[in-house]
N, C-alpha and C positions, 0 to 999 in steps of 0.2 A: 704859813701856819698850818699844822697838821691837826687833824680831828680824828679822835679815837671813837670808834663805834663798837659798843659791846653787843654781842649777840649770843644766843644759846644755840649750840649745835649738839647733835646727838652722836654717840658712838654705838647706840643700840638701834636695831631694827625691830619694828613692831608689825604685826599683822593687824590691819584695820578691816574688820569684817563689815560686810554690807548686811544690814538687818532692819529691823523695825524699832520704832520708838517704844513699843510696848513690850514689857518683860516682867516676869515674876521672879524675884531673886530671894534667896535664903538669908536668914539672919547671919549665918557664918560668912556669907559673901559680903554683906555690908560691914561686918566687923573686920574682914580682911581689908576692905577699902579704907575703913577708918584707921586701923592700926598700921596697915601697910608694912608688915614685917619684912617683905622683900623689896620695899621702896617702889615697886612698880605702880601702885595707885597714884602716889605723889608725882612721880615722873610723868605719867600720862596726864595728870591733871595740869601740869605745867605745859605740856605740849598742846592740849586741847582747849585750854581756857579761853583763848582768843580766836577760836576758829568757828566758822559756821556749823551749826548742828552738833556742838560739843556735847550736849545732853544725850542726843541719840547715839553718839559714838563712844561715849566714855565707858559705860558699863559693859557693853559687848566686847570693847577692846581690852579691858582689864581681865574679863573672863577668858577670852581666847589666848591671851598672852601670859596668863598665870599658870605656872607648872602645877600648882596645888589644885586648881579649879577647872582647867580647861577640859578635863575628861568628865566633868559633871554637867556639861551644857546639853540641853535638849533643844534642838533647833525647830521650835514650833511655838508660835505665840498664842496658841489656843483661841484664835480669833476667826470668826466666820466673816468674810468680806466679799461682796460681789462688785464687780467693776463693770462700767459701761463698755460695750463693744463699739468700736475696736480700740479705743484709747488705752484702756487698762492703766490709767494713771490716777484717776480720782474715784473713790468708792461711791457707788450710787446708793440711794436710800432704799433700805429693805422694807418689804411690806408683808401682809398676811399670806400672800401666795407663796412666799419662800419659808414659811414657819417650818414645815416638814423638813425641808433641806437643811435648815439651821440645826435642828435637833439631830438629824441623821449624821451631821458632819462631826458630832462629838466635841465641837468647840464649846469652851466655857464662856466665851464672850462673842459679841456680834457688833458690827457697826455698818453703816450709819442708819439711823431712823429719823423720820420726821417727828416733830415734838408730840403731836397728838395722834399718831397713827394707832389704829386698833390693835396692831400686832403687839404693842407694848402691853396692853391689858391682857392679851392672851398669854404672853410670857409671864406676867405676874400670876395669873391664874393657874395656868397648866404646868409651868416649870418651877416657879417659886412657891406655889401654894398659897399666894397672898390674895386675899379678898380685897375688893375696892375699899380704900380708906383704912385698911388695917396694916399692921406691921408684918414683915415676912416672918413666918414661924421659925423657931430654932431653939437651941439650948439655952439662949439668953432669956427667952419668954416662956414661963411656965404656964401662962394662961391669964385669963382675965374674967371679969364678971359677965354673965349673960347680957348681951345688948351693949357692952362696952367694947369699943373697937381698939382701945389702947392696951398695952400690956401692963396690967396692974400688979402681976406677980413676977418679979424678975428672978432669973436663975443665974448660972455662971456663964459669962460671955466667953470664957476660955474653953468651954466644952464644944467641940465640933463633932457632929454626928454625920457620917456620910448618908446622903439621900440618893434619890434615883439619878441625879445628875452625876454623881460619883461613878456610878456603873457606866454611864455613857462615856465619861472620860477614860475609864479603863479600856473600854472597847476601842477607843480612838488611838490606842497605843502611843500616848503622848508622854 
């Protein structure tokens, strides 16, 4: 008795980039993945659906293999990370002594922190302009009553105004 085994084989070759799990993607890229006009996102979804780390690999692989999008990639995850020496495999917890280095790096994000480290309060105060127990100021909050720590007057959440952090990102050439 013979047994037939069906399997999926590919006639296409793909570049599988090594990268990070963290990425910032555009709306047009997500639309490309959903609509899949060149069928690449669907094909890669079939390939990667049952593989380890499929989430980490899917988006970078679509980007790097898409003719429409591969020239739009900036290879920088905008993240400040410090590793233990000599392993360089697991990020170590950041603390107040590294605050200036984090800011000077131009990174928009940083990892890892201990849950109650004082550096988090300093980031809130000095970088985000947030006072303890209050919301981060922005276009969505037009103000509140004196002594009221909540935002009682809401603005337009779609309005984004560059702050001092935007200037740091520009200097970082990201």
